[in-house]
C-alpha positions in Angstrom: -8.7 16.5 -12.2 -8.7 16.5 -8.4 -9.7 14.1 -5.7 -12.9 15.9 -5.2 -14.1 15.4 -8.8 -17.5 13.8 -8.2 -17.4 12.0 -11.5 -14.0 10.4 -10.9 -14.5 9.2 -7.3 -10.8 8.4 -6.9 -11.0 7.4 -3.2 -13.7 4.8 -4.0 -11.7 3.6 -7.1 -8.6 3.2 -5.0 -10.1 1.2 -2.2 -12.2 -1.0 -4.4 -9.2 -1.6 -6.7 -7.0 -2.5 -3.8 -9.5 -5.1 -2.5 -10.1 -6.6 -6.0 -6.4 -7.0 -6.5 -6.1 -8.6 -3.1 -8.9 -11.1 -3.8 -7.5 -11.9 -7.3 -4.0 -12.5 -5.9 -5.0 -14.4 -2.8 -5.3 -17.8 -4.5 -2.1 -17.4 -6.5 0.2 -16.3 -3.7 3.1 -18.7 -2.9 2.9 -20.2 -6.4 5.2 -19.8 -9.4 3.9 -18.6 -12.7 3.7 -22.1 -14.4 1.7 -23.4 -11.5 -0.7 -20.4 -11.7 -1.2 -20.9 -15.4 -1.8 -24.6 -15.0 -4.4 -24.0 -12.3 -6.2 -20.9 -13.6 -5.5 -20.9 -17.4 -4.2 -18.0 -19.5 -3.4 -15.0 -17.2 -5.3 -12.5 -19.3 -8.5 -14.5 -18.7 -8.3 -14.9 -14.9 -11.6 -14.5 -13.2 -12.4 -13.0 -9.8 -12.8 -15.9 -7.4 -16.3 -16.8 -6.0 -16.5 -15.7 -3.2 -14.1 -12.9 -3.6 -12.3 -13.2 -0.3 -9.5 -10.8 0.6 -6.5 -11.1 2.8 -4.9 -9.1 5.7 -3.9 -6.5 3.1 -7.4 -5.2 2.8 -8.3 -5.9 6.4 -5.4 -3.7 7.6 -6.2 -1.0 5.0 -9.6 -0.8 6.5 -8.2 -0.6 10.0 -6.0 2.3 8.9 -8.9 4.0 7.2 -11.1 3.7 10.3 -8.2 5.0 12.5 -7.8 8.1 10.2 -11.5 8.7 10.2 -11.6 8.5 14.0 -8.6 10.8 14.4 -9.9 13.4 12.0 -13.3 13.4 13.7 -11.4 14.9 16.6 -9.7 17.6 14.7 -6.6 18.1 12.5 -4.6 15.0 11.8 -1.7 14.9 14.3 0.6 12.1 15.5 -0.9 12.0 19.0 -4.4 12.0 17.6 -3.7 9.2 15.1 -1.5 6.9 17.2 -4.1 5.8 19.7 -6.9 4.8 17.3 -4.4 3.2 15.0 -2.9 1.1 17.7 -6.5 0.1 18.8 -7.5 -0.8 15.3 -4.3 -2.9 14.7 -4.8 -4.8 18.0 -8.5 -5.4 17.2 -7.4 -6.8 13.8 -4.8 -9.0 15.6 -7.5 -10.4 17.9 -10.2 -10.8 15.3 -11.3 -14.3 14.3 -11.2 -13.1 10.7 -7.5 -12.6 11.0 -6.9 -16.0 9.4 -5.6 -15.0 5.9 -1.9 -15.9 6.2 -0.9 -12.5 7.8 2.8 -11.6 7.9 4.9 -12.5 10.9 6.1 -8.9 11.5 2.5 -7.6 11.8 1.6 -10.4 14.2 4.6 -9.9 16.5 4.3 -6.1 16.6 0.5 -6.2 17.2 0.9 -8.6 20.0 3.4 -6.2 21.6 1.0 -3.2 20.9 -1.6 -4.8 23.2 0.4 -3.4 26.2 -0.8 0.2 26.5 2.1 1.1 28.8 4.6 0.2 26.1 5.7 3.0 23.8 4.7 2.0 20.2 8.4 2.3 19.2 9.2 -0.6 21.5 6.6 -2.8 19.6 7.9 -1.8 16.2 10.2 -4.4 14.4 13.2 -2.3 13.4 14.7 -5.0 11.2 11.6 -5.5 9.0 10.9 -3.8 5.8 8.2 -6.3 4.7 5.5 -5.2 2.3 3.0 -5.1 5.2 4.2 -1.6 5.8 2.9 -0.2 2.5 0.2 -2.7 1.3 -2.2 -0.9 3.6 -1.1 2.8 3.2 -3.4 3.8 0.3 -6.0 5.6 2.5 -3.3 8.2 3.4 -3.0 9.1 -0.3 -6.8 9.7 -0.8 -7.8 11.6 2.4 -8.5 15.1 1.3 -7.1 18.3 2.8 -3.9 17.0 4.3 -0.7 19.0 4.2 2.5 17.3 2.7 3.8 17.0 6.2 0.7 15.3 7.5 0.5 12.9 4.6 4.2 11.9 4.9 4.1 11.7 8.7 0.9 9.6 8.7 2.2 7.3 6.0 5.4 6.7 7.9 3.8 6.4 11.4 1.3 3.7 10.2 4.2 1.7 8.8 6.4 2.2 11.8 3.9 0.8 14.3 4.8 -2.6 12.9 7.7 -2.3 10.5 10.5 -0.1 11.9 13.0 -0.3 9.1 13.7 3.0 7.3 13.0 1.5 3.9 9.5 0.4 5.1 8.9 4.1 6.1 10.2 5.5 2.9 8.3 3.0 0.7 5.1 3.7 2.5 5.5 7.4 2.1 6.2 7.0 -1.6 3.3 4.6 -2.1 0.9 7.2 -0.5 2.4 9.9 -2.6 2.0 7.9 -5.8 -1.7 7.3 -5.0 -2.2 11.0 -4.3 -0.5 12.1 -7.6 -2.6 9.6 -9.6 -5.8 10.6 -7.9 -5.1 14.2 -8.8 -4.6 13.3 -12.4 -0.8 13.1 -12.8 0.2 11.6 -16.1 1.5 8.0 -15.6 4.3 8.6 -18.1 5.8 11.1 -15.8 5.1 9.4 -12.5 8.5 7.7 -11.9 10.2 11.1 -12.4 7.8 12.7 -9.9 8.5 9.9 -7.4 12.3 10.3 -7.8 12.0 14.0 -7.2 10.0 13.4 -4.0 12.5 10.8 -2.8 15.4 13.2 -3.3 13.5 16.1 -1.6 12.8 13.9 1.5 16.0 11.9 1.5 17.3 13.3 4.8 14.1 14.4 6.4 13.3 12.6 9.6 9.8 13.2 10.8 10.6 13.4 14.5 7.1 14.7 15.5 5.6 11.6 14.1 8.3 9.0 14.7 9.8 10.1 18.0 13.0 8.3 18.8 12.3 5.3 16.5 15.7 5.9 14.8 17.6 5.0 17.9 16.5 1.3 17.5 18.8 1.1 14.5 22.6 1.3 14.4 22.6 4.8 13.0 24.6 7.8 14.3 21.8 10.3 13.5 18.1 10.3 12.6 19.1 11.7 9.1 21.4 8.8 8.5 18.7 6.4 9.5 16.0 7.7 7.1 18.5 8.2 4.3 19.1 4.5 4.2 15.5 3.9 3.4 15.2 6.6 0.7 18.3 5.3 -1.0 16.9 1.8 -1.3 13.7 3.2 -2.8 15.7 5.3 -5.3 17.6 2.2 -6.4 14.4 0.3 -7.0 12.9 3.3 -8.9 15.9 3.1 -11.3 15.1 -0.6 -11.9 11.4 0.3 -12.5 12.4 3.0 -15.0 14.4 0.4 -17.0 11.6 -2.2 -16.7 8.9 0.1 -18.1 11.0 0.6 -21.2 12.2 -3.0 -21.7 9.9 -5.6 -20.1 7.5 -7.7 -22.1 4.0 -7.7 -20.6 4.1 -11.5 -21.1 7.0 -12.1 -18.7 6.7 -12.3 -14.9 7.1 -8.7 -13.6 8.9 -9.9 -10.5 11.9 -10.8 -12.6 12.4 -7.1 -13.3 11.6 -5.3 -10.1 11.5 -8.0 -7.4 9.1 -10.4 -5.8 7.4 -7.9 -3.6 7.9 -9.5 -0.2 9.8 -6.4 0.9 8.3 -2.9 0.8 10.3 -1.2 -1.9 9.8 -4.1 -4.3 6.1 -4.3 -3.7 5.8 -0.7 -4.6 7.9 -1.1 -7.7 6.3 -4.3 -9.0 2.8 -3.0 -8.3 3.6 0.2 -10.2 5.1 -1.8 -13.1 1.9 -3.8 -13.5 -0.1 -0.6 -13.5 2.2 1.2 -15.9 2.2 -1.7 -18.4 -1.6 -1.5 -18.7 -2.6 2.1 -17.7 -5.9 2.0 -19.6 -6.7 -1.7 -19.0 -7.2 -1.9 -15.2 -8.4 -5.5 -15.1 -5.5 -6.6 -17.3 -3.1 -4.9 -14.9 -4.7 -6.7 -11.9 -4.5 -10.0 -13.7 -0.8 -9.5 -14.6 -0.1 -8.6 -10.9 -1.9 -11.6 -9.7 0.0 -13.9 -12.1 3.4 -13.4 -10.6 5.9 -15.6 -8.8 6.1 -13.3 -5.7 3.7 -11.8 -3.1 0.9 -11.8 -5.6 -1.9 -10.5 -3.4 0.2 -7.5 -2.1 1.5 -6.7 -5.6 -2.0 -6.8 -7.0 -3.6 -4.8 -4.3 -1.1 -2.0 -4.9 -1.7 -2.2 -8.6 -5.4 -1.9 -8.0 -4.9 1.1 -5.7 -2.8 2.9 -8.4 -5.2 2.0 -11.2 -8.3 3.0 -9.1 -6.7 6.3 -8.0 -5.9 7.2 -11.7 -9.1 6.0 -13.4 -11.6 6.3 -10.5 -14.5 4.1 -9.5 -15.5 3.5 -13.1 -12.4 1.4 -13.6 -14.1 -1.5 -11.9 -17.1 -3.3 -13.5 -20.1 -3.8 -11.2 -19.9 -7.6 -11.6 -16.5 -7.5 -9.9 -16.9 -4.6 -7.5 -20.3 -5.8 -6.2 -18.8 -9.2 -5.1 -15.7 -8.2 -3.2 -15.5 -8.9 0.6 -16.0 -5.9 2.9 -17.7 -4.0 -0.1 -19.9 -2.0 2.2 -17.1 -0.6 4.3 -14.9 0.1 1.3 -17.7 2.1 -0.4 -18.5 4.0 2.8 -14.9 5.1 3.3 -14.6 5.9 -0.3 -17.8 8.0 -0.3 -16.6 9.9 2.8 -13.4 10.9 1.1 -14.8 11.5 -2.3 -17.2 14.0 -0.8 
């Protein structure tokens, strides 16, 4: 099954799932599991809030989606074609009155610096940060059709690097987009971790200089290859933890205990994937499990929703939920564009 399958509508499923997870996890973020259960009742019965308000995770996903659309309206996706609209979209988000959903400090600091057009984006990037803001928003890169492997990897890493300059942020974003793409194309979830490990090994020492420029010099690394290898090795380590967790974790325990709280990029990827893999054919249960976690619940749940929506398509989400989520019109418009 491919991304262009009109019945599956993987792009729509991905974007709507991401926003639903975000909305479900927004009220539970910064709470431990006992507090969540006391407030919302049994986790398997969690209801989508009314109204279904999302966070900066969905807002920045849409900003990235608009930037990609703008860039590709002008021709093939290339770094110089994507960087300008991406920068503009991120700065517009930063200035928006709707940017009031507890955004991460790294995104705020970097976007404030990006306002200065004369400043190379690499000077705005925060090289010490590998927060999950790098990959909570990357899903559009995985569902845009007709990109080469190099375009997809480069775009995933560039969009992360504009704010989060740590090599693990870049690698985790690349892996997240790759996971979305594999699932949208119908890859079997049982083999997904192996496919991601293979991808990480293949790209372990590949620095995308055309997309990243001299970003690597902001670290303390002797070479660009040394810089990016650090990021891939941290992702490979968390994939090992994920492999063990899929075999051993009870669905009734907090997934963050196995693969991390999700405040950092590689853990958000792993814990979002764990919730999806525990409930491959039960997408709402997967979202509820992701939202009832002790860590960065909205980001974990938005990634879980993206994975489930990519794999199952738009039909994964009941109309009663999908019809109520904030920014529904824009999510559906981008999804329809890329499903077509």
